C-alpha positions in Angstrom: -39.6 16.7 -88.3 -42.3 17.6 -91.1 -41.6 20.1 -94.1 -43.9 20.9 -97.1 -43.1 21.6 -100.5 -45.7 23.1 -103.6 -46.1 20.7 -106.4 -44.6 22.6 -109.7 -45.9 22.2 -113.0 -43.6 22.9 -116.2 -45.5 24.1 -119.1 -42.2 25.1 -121.6 -38.5 24.2 -120.8 -35.2 24.2 -123.3 -32.4 22.8 -121.1 -29.9 24.7 -122.5 -28.0 24.7 -118.7 -28.7 22.0 -116.7 -26.0 22.8 -114.1 -28.0 26.2 -113.4 -31.5 24.8 -114.4 -33.0 24.8 -117.5 -34.8 27.9 -119.1 -38.5 27.5 -118.6 -41.5 28.5 -117.4 -43.3 26.9 -114.3 -45.9 27.7 -111.5 -46.0 26.2 -107.9 -48.9 24.7 -106.7 -50.6 24.8 -103.5 -51.2 21.4 -103.7 -47.7 19.8 -102.7 -45.8 17.2 -100.8 -45.3 16.9 -97.1 -42.2 14.9 -95.8 -41.8 13.4 -91.7 -38.1 12.6 -90.9 -36.8 10.8 -88.7 -33.4 9.9 -87.5 -32.4 6.1 -88.6 -29.3 3.9 -88.4 -29.7 3.5 -92.4 -31.7 5.4 -94.7 -35.3 4.3 -96.4 -38.0 5.9 -97.5 -41.4 5.3 -98.0 -44.3 6.8 -99.8 -47.7 7.0 -97.1 -46.0 4.4 -95.1 -45.1 2.4 -98.1 -41.2 1.2 -98.7 -40.0 2.6 -102.3 -37.1 3.5 -103.7 -36.6 7.2 -104.4 -33.5 7.8 -105.8 -33.5 12.0 -105.4 -34.3 11.5 -101.8 -31.7 9.1 -101.4 -29.1 11.1 -103.0 -29.9 14.1 -101.1 -29.6 12.6 -97.6 -26.2 11.3 -98.9 -25.2 14.5 -99.8 -25.8 16.0 -96.7 -24.5 13.3 -94.6 -27.2 11.7 -92.5 -29.2 8.7 -92.5 -33.2 9.1 -92.0 -36.3 7.6 -92.5 -38.1 9.7 -94.8 -41.7 9.5 -95.1 -43.3 11.2 -98.4 -46.8 12.2 -98.3 -48.1 13.5 -101.9 -50.9 15.5 -102.7 -50.5 15.0 -106.4 -49.5 12.2 -108.2 -45.5 11.0 -108.7 -44.2 10.9 -112.2 -47.2 12.4 -113.8 -45.5 16.3 -114.5 -46.1 17.6 -110.9 -42.6 17.7 -109.7 -43.5 15.4 -106.9 -39.4 14.1 -106.8 -38.2 17.6 -106.8 -40.5 18.8 -104.0 -39.8 15.7 -101.8 -36.5 16.2 -102.2 -36.7 19.8 -101.3 -38.9 19.3 -98.2 -36.4 16.7 -97.0 -33.2 18.8 -97.4 -35.2 21.5 -94.9 -36.7 19.0 -92.5 -33.0 17.2 -92.3 -31.4 20.4 -91.8 -33.4 21.2 -88.8 -33.8 17.6 -87.8 -30.1 17.0 -87.5 -29.4 20.6 -86.6 -26.9 20.7 -89.9 -26.7 24.2 -90.5 -27.1 24.7 -94.0 -28.3 27.9 -95.5 -31.4 27.8 -97.4 -29.2 28.6 -100.5 -27.3 25.6 -100.0 -29.8 23.0 -99.5 -31.8 24.3 -102.8 -28.3 23.4 -104.9 -27.9 19.9 -103.2 -31.4 19.3 -104.0 -31.1 20.6 -107.5 -27.9 18.4 -107.8 -29.8 15.3 -106.4 -32.2 15.8 -108.9 -30.2 16.4 -111.7 -27.6 13.0 -110.7 -31.3 10.9 -110.6 -32.5 12.3 -113.6 -35.9 13.4 -112.2 -35.5 17.0 -112.8 -33.6 20.1 -114.2 -35.1 23.0 -112.1 -38.2 22.0 -110.4 -37.0 22.8 -106.9 -36.2 26.5 -107.9 -39.7 27.1 -108.9 -40.6 25.1 -105.3 -38.2 27.1 -103.2 -39.9 30.7 -104.6 -43.7 29.9 -105.4 -45.5 31.9 -107.8 -44.9 32.1 -111.5 -41.1 31.2 -112.3 -39.7 31.8 -115.7 -36.1 32.0 -117.5 -35.8 33.1 -120.7 -32.3 33.4 -120.7 -31.3 36.0 -118.3 -32.0 34.8 -115.2 -34.8 33.0 -113.0 -37.7 35.4 -112.7 -40.6 35.4 -110.3 -44.1 36.5 -110.8 -46.4 36.9 -107.6 -49.6 35.4 -108.3 -52.1 33.0 -107.0 -54.2 32.5 -110.3 -56.5 29.6 -109.9 -55.8 26.7 -111.8 -57.4 23.2 -113.0 -55.7 20.0 -113.7 -56.2 16.2 -114.8 -53.5 13.8 -114.5 -54.2 10.5 -116.2 -50.2 9.0 -115.2 -46.7 9.3 -115.8 -44.1 9.7 -118.5 -40.5 8.6 -117.8 -38.8 11.7 -117.1 -35.1 10.2 -117.3 -35.9 8.7 -120.3 -37.2 11.4 -122.2 -34.0 13.8 -120.9 -31.6 11.1 -122.0 -33.4 11.1 -125.6 -31.2 13.2 -127.6 -33.6 13.6 -130.6 -36.5 14.6 -128.7 -34.0 17.1 -126.3 -33.0 18.8 -129.5 -36.6 19.3 -130.5 -37.1 20.7 -126.7 -34.4 23.2 -127.3 -35.8 24.4 -130.7 -39.3 24.7 -130.1 -39.2 25.5 -126.5 -36.6 28.4 -127.1 -38.8 29.6 -129.6 -42.0 29.9 -127.1 -39.6 31.5 -124.6 -38.3 33.5 -126.8 -41.7 34.7 -127.5 -43.2 35.4 -124.1 -44.2 38.8 -123.1 -42.2 40.5 -119.7 -43.7 39.6 -117.2 -45.9 36.9 -118.6 -49.0 35.7 -116.8 -50.3 32.2 -116.0 -52.2 32.5 -119.2 -49.3 33.5 -121.5 -47.4 30.4 -120.3 -50.1 28.0 -120.5 -51.5 29.7 -123.7 -48.2 29.9 -125.8 -46.9 26.2 -124.2 -49.6 24.2 -126.1 -48.2 24.3 -129.6 -44.8 23.5 -128.3 -46.4 20.2 -126.6 -47.9 19.7 -130.1 -45.0 20.1 -132.0 -43.1 17.4 -129.9 -45.7 14.8 -130.3 -46.1 13.9 -126.8 -50.0 14.8 -125.9 -52.2 11.6 -126.0 -55.7 11.6 -127.0 -57.5 12.1 -123.8 -54.8 15.3 -123.0 -55.7 16.5 -126.5 -59.3 16.1 -125.8 -59.2 17.7 -122.6 -57.2 21.0 -124.1 -60.2 21.3 -126.5 -62.7 20.8 -123.5 -60.7 23.6 -122.0 -60.7 26.1 -124.8 -64.4 25.7 -126.2 -64.7 26.9 -122.4 -63.1 30.2 -122.9 -59.8 29.1 -121.3 -56.0 27.8 -122.5 -54.8 24.5 -121.4 -51.0 22.5 -121.9 -49.3 19.4 -121.2 -47.0 19.5 -118.0 -43.9 18.4 -118.7 -43.2 15.9 -118.4 -46.5 13.7 -117.8 -49.7 12.8 -119.3 -51.1 15.8 -117.1 -53.5 18.7 -118.2 -53.1 22.1 -116.5 -55.8 25.0 -117.3 -56.5 28.4 -116.5 -59.4 30.5 -117.4 -61.9 27.9 -117.1 -64.1 27.1 -114.5 -65.1 23.3 -113.8 -63.9 21.7 -116.6 -61.1 19.4 -115.6 -61.8 17.7 -112.1 -59.0 19.1 -110.1 -59.1 23.0 -108.9 -55.9 24.8 -106.8 -54.4 27.8 -107.1 -50.7 28.8 -107.8 -48.9 29.0 -104.4 -47.1 32.7 -103.4 -45.6 30.5 -100.9 -42.8 28.0 -101.5 -41.0 25.0 -99.3 -40.8 25.6 -95.7 -40.9 23.7 -92.3 -44.3 22.7 -90.9 
């Protein structure tokens, strides 16, 4: 049984309430992650056929009480700020529910996926964006969704250790302060350009952008667009400029689904 979930890029967040997902603003992308789920005597995960440890997917299977072989087929880099672990986990939940006839409601599968991500330290709410599609934001009054298929470009140079960052109390204190200020300043409702443009000073204030991320942002701005760094990864997301960054996709209007 196969399922797909869109990747998601978080531009800004403020982890005020981990249990319900952080405040923040993110976009789902048409590029994403497909999983193939088959029954097995013991659970195992592969990425493009290669065995690997994939804690949130393994934790999700434990939560559902099933043993399965899950092959993860990503269209975006894993561990680089695209929410690939959340997409794989959510897609696995949908596929396993169907394959094993578990009868869980979609909301239950979403909550199991979120809990598996939080337990693994790999995300604070990516699955909510990937379930809905579009631009999803929460400035403190609950998650809201903006329907959009805006074109975006991205460049990715590798990952940052999400679990380590989320466990860094000093960094998270700065994220709450700086991210909260950005979220409080967003118009209602925001556009993708609003979110991306307002988020770059947030990334700079945290001291996270590398030299090549900063150089890409300048090139995008020189071309009339806006860009920011994905949270968390050495990845640049841009809107409003064309053929500046090497990869082009769109904001996905659809969320996770069976194939």
